RODRENBA-134949 format. One record per residue: residue number from 0; x, y, z of N, C-alpha, C, O in turn. Coordinates in nm, 3 decimals. Example, Ala and Ser with C-alpha at 12.3 -4.5 7.8 and 13.67 -1.06 7.14 Angstrom:
! RODRENBA-134949
 resi    n.px    n.py    n.pz   ca.px   ca.py   ca.pz    c.px    c.py    c.pz    o.px    o.py    o.pz
    0   1.319  -0.569   0.780   1.230  -0.450   0.780   1.320  -0.330   0.780   1.424  -0.332   0.846
    1   1.285  -0.225   0.708   1.367  -0.106   0.714   1.290   0.003   0.787   1.341   0.114   0.804
//
This chain:
! RODRENBA-134949
 resi    n.px    n.py    n.pz   ca.px   ca.py   ca.pz    c.px    c.py    c.pz    o.px    o.py    o.pz
    0   0.083  -0.117   0.000   0.000   0.000   0.000   0.089   0.125   0.000   0.171   0.140   0.090
    1   0.074   0.211  -0.094   0.157   0.331  -0.107   0.104   0.441  -0.017  -0.016   0.449   0.009
    2   0.192   0.523   0.028   0.155   0.636   0.112   0.104   0.748   0.021   0.178   0.794  -0.066
    3  -0.021   0.793   0.038  -0.076   0.894  -0.053  -0.002   1.029  -0.047  -0.004   1.104  -0.144
    4   0.061   1.060   0.064   0.132   1.187   0.075   0.254   1.191  -0.016   0.287   1.296  -0.072
    5   0.321   1.076  -0.032   0.447   1.073  -0.105   0.431   1.036  -0.251   0.531   1.023  -0.322
    6   0.311   1.018  -0.298   0.290   0.982  -0.438   0.328   1.101  -0.526   0.283   1.213  -0.503
    7   0.409   1.075  -0.626   0.448   1.179  -0.718   0.561   1.266  -0.668   0.613   1.349  -0.744
    8   0.602   1.250  -0.542   0.712   1.327  -0.488   0.837   1.240  -0.497   0.846   1.135  -0.433
    9   0.933   1.286  -0.578   1.055   1.208  -0.596   1.167   1.272  -0.515   1.185   1.394  -0.518
   10   1.242   1.190  -0.442   1.352   1.236  -0.361   1.468   1.275  -0.453   1.499   1.202  -0.547
   11   1.533   1.391  -0.428   1.647   1.431  -0.512   1.761   1.329  -0.502   1.774   1.258  -0.402
   12   1.842   1.322  -0.606   1.951   1.223  -0.603   2.055   1.260  -0.498   2.052   1.369  -0.440
   13   2.147   1.169  -0.474   2.244   1.182  -0.365   2.333   1.305  -0.382   2.370   1.369  -0.283
   14   2.369   1.338  -0.506   2.459   1.451  -0.528   2.391   1.585  -0.498   2.454   1.677  -0.447
   15   2.263   1.594  -0.529   2.188   1.716  -0.498   2.177   1.733  -0.347   2.194   1.842  -0.293
   16   2.148   1.623  -0.279   2.136   1.629  -0.133   2.271   1.663  -0.068   2.276   1.740   0.027
   17   2.380   1.604  -0.119   2.513   1.634  -0.064   2.550   1.780  -0.090   2.608   1.845  -0.003
   18   2.516   1.830  -0.208   2.544   1.970  -0.240   2.470   2.064  -0.147   2.527   2.162  -0.100
   19   2.344   2.034  -0.121   2.266   2.118  -0.029   2.327   2.116   0.111   2.338   2.219   0.177
   20   2.367   1.996   0.154   2.425   1.983   0.288   2.554   2.061   0.299   2.578   2.128   0.400
   21   2.639   2.054   0.197   2.764   2.131   0.198   2.736   2.281   0.200   2.802   2.356   0.273
   22   2.640   2.324   0.122   2.604   2.466   0.119   2.555   2.513   0.256   2.592   2.621   0.302
   23   2.472   2.431   0.320   2.422   2.465   0.454   2.537   2.469   0.555   2.540   2.555   0.643
   24   2.630   2.377   0.542   2.743   2.370   0.635   2.830   2.495   0.623   2.865   2.556   0.724
   25   2.864   2.534   0.500   2.946   2.653   0.482   2.871   2.779   0.525   2.931   2.872   0.577
   26   2.741   2.781   0.503   2.662   2.895   0.548   2.666   2.906   0.701   2.676   3.016   0.755
   27   2.659   2.793   0.767   2.663   2.791   0.914   2.801   2.832   0.964   2.812   2.903   1.064
   28   2.907   2.788   0.895   3.043   2.823   0.937   3.070   2.972   0.925   3.152   3.026   0.999
   29   3.003   3.039   0.832   3.021   3.183   0.817   2.966   3.259   0.938   3.011   3.369   0.969
   30   2.868   3.199   1.006   2.805   3.265   1.121   2.877   3.236   1.252   2.841   3.293   1.356
   31   2.976   3.149   1.249   3.048   3.111   1.371   3.137   3.226   1.415   3.199   3.293   1.331
   32   3.144   3.251   1.545   3.235   3.350   1.599   3.366   3.278   1.632   3.372   3.200   1.727
   33   3.469   3.305   1.554   3.597   3.238   1.573   3.678   3.310   1.680   3.675   3.433   1.687
   34   3.752   3.234   1.764   3.835   3.298   1.867   3.956   3.367   1.805   4.000   3.332   1.696
   35   4.009   3.465   1.877   4.128   3.534   1.829   4.250   3.445   1.854   4.246   3.351   1.933
   36   4.359   3.476   1.783   4.481   3.394   1.796   4.535   3.394   1.939   4.572   3.287   1.989
   37   4.543   3.509   2.007   4.593   3.505   2.146   4.506   3.418   2.238   4.557   3.350   2.327
   38   4.376   3.419   2.215   4.287   3.336   2.297   4.313   3.187   2.270   4.310   3.105   2.362
   39   4.338   3.153   2.144   4.368   3.014   2.109   4.498   2.970   2.176   4.506   2.860   2.230
   40   4.599   3.057   2.172   4.728   3.024   2.234   4.711   3.007   2.385   4.766   2.914   2.443
   41   4.635   3.096   2.448   4.613   3.087   2.592   4.542   2.957   2.629   4.583   2.887   2.721
   42   4.436   2.925   2.556   4.362   2.802   2.584   4.447   2.677   2.560   4.436   2.579   2.633
   43   4.533   2.681   2.457   4.622   2.568   2.430   4.720   2.550   2.545   4.748   2.437   2.585
   44   4.773   2.660   2.596   4.864   2.652   2.710   4.795   2.595   2.834   4.854   2.515   2.907
   45   4.673   2.635   2.858   4.597   2.582   2.972   4.579   2.431   2.958   4.596   2.356   3.054
   46   4.545   2.386   2.838   4.525   2.243   2.815   4.656   2.168   2.838   4.657   2.063   2.902
   47   4.766   2.221   2.787   4.895   2.154   2.804   4.936   2.146   2.952   4.989   2.044   2.995
   48   4.911   2.252   3.028   4.944   2.251   3.171   4.861   2.147   3.245   4.913   2.075   3.330
   49   4.732   2.138   3.213   4.646   2.040   3.279   4.690   1.898   3.244   4.694   1.811   3.330
   50   4.724   1.875   3.118   4.770   1.741   3.076   4.899   1.706   3.148   4.915   1.593   3.195
   51   4.993   1.800   3.157   5.119   1.773   3.228   5.096   1.747   3.376   5.162   1.662   3.435
   52   5.003   1.819   3.437   4.971   1.796   3.579   4.917   1.655   3.600   4.957   1.585   3.693
   53   4.826   1.614   3.514   4.772   1.478   3.526   4.880   1.374   3.499   4.880   1.267   3.561
   54   4.972   1.403   3.408   5.082   1.312   3.379   5.168   1.292   3.503   5.206   1.179   3.535
   55   5.198   1.401   3.573   5.278   1.392   3.696   5.204   1.310   3.802   5.264   1.225   3.868
   56   5.075   1.335   3.819   4.997   1.263   3.921   4.991   1.115   3.889   5.015   1.031   3.976
   57   4.959   1.081   3.766   4.946   0.939   3.728   5.081   0.869   3.736   5.089   0.754   3.778
   58   5.189   0.938   3.697   5.322   0.878   3.707   5.359   0.855   3.854   5.416   0.751   3.887
   59   5.327   0.949   3.942   5.352   0.932   4.085   5.276   0.813   4.143   5.331   0.735   4.220
   60   5.149   0.801   4.104   5.069   0.686   4.151   5.128   0.556   4.099   5.135   0.457   4.171
   61   5.171   0.556   3.974   5.230   0.436   3.914   5.356   0.394   3.989   5.372   0.277   4.023
   62   5.446   0.490   4.016   5.568   0.456   4.090   5.536   0.410   4.232   5.601   0.318   4.283
   63   5.439   0.471   4.296   5.401   0.430   4.430   5.347   0.288   4.432   5.384   0.208   4.519
   64   5.259   0.256   4.339   5.204   0.120   4.334   5.312   0.018   4.297   5.310  -0.096   4.344
   65   5.406   0.059   4.212   5.515  -0.031   4.174   5.603  -0.061   4.296   5.644  -0.175   4.317
   66   5.632   0.043   4.375   5.712   0.024   4.497   5.637  -0.065   4.596   5.698  -0.151   4.660
   67   5.507  -0.046   4.609   5.426  -0.129   4.698   5.426  -0.274   4.650   5.437  -0.365   4.732
   68   5.414  -0.297   4.523   5.416  -0.433   4.469   5.551  -0.498   4.493   5.558  -0.615   4.531
   69   5.660  -0.423   4.472   5.794  -0.478   4.497   5.810  -0.513   4.644   5.871  -0.615   4.678
   70   5.755  -0.429   4.733   5.763  -0.457   4.877   5.685  -0.583   4.912   5.733  -0.667   4.989
   71   5.566  -0.597   4.855   5.484  -0.715   4.885   5.550  -0.842   4.832   5.552  -0.943   4.901
   72   5.604  -0.837   4.711   5.664  -0.957   4.655   5.796  -0.991   4.724   5.831  -1.109   4.732
   73   5.868  -0.891   4.775   5.993  -0.924   4.847   5.966  -0.983   4.983   6.046  -1.061   5.033
   74   5.854  -0.948   5.047   5.816  -1.003   5.178   5.775  -1.149   5.160   5.810  -1.234   5.242
   75   5.701  -1.178   5.054   5.651  -1.313   5.031   5.759  -1.410   4.988   5.741  -1.531   5.002
   76   5.870  -1.362   4.936   5.974  -1.452   4.884   6.071  -1.494   4.991   6.164  -1.570   4.963
//
């Protein structure tokens, strides 16, 4: 049973639909407020500092657990 609403309505081919989507995407990108270069550099530095801080914490935990494991295995042997 055909849907009476869609009778006679043909869907555009894939290239037409892709073209429309690209056009909409570029139109949307024109409306975006892009950050200034100094703001990008500042935010990048903040991210790098946070990543390095987590690296130090995780490395410290790793060394601590490794020392604890070595202590436990040396007691058992």
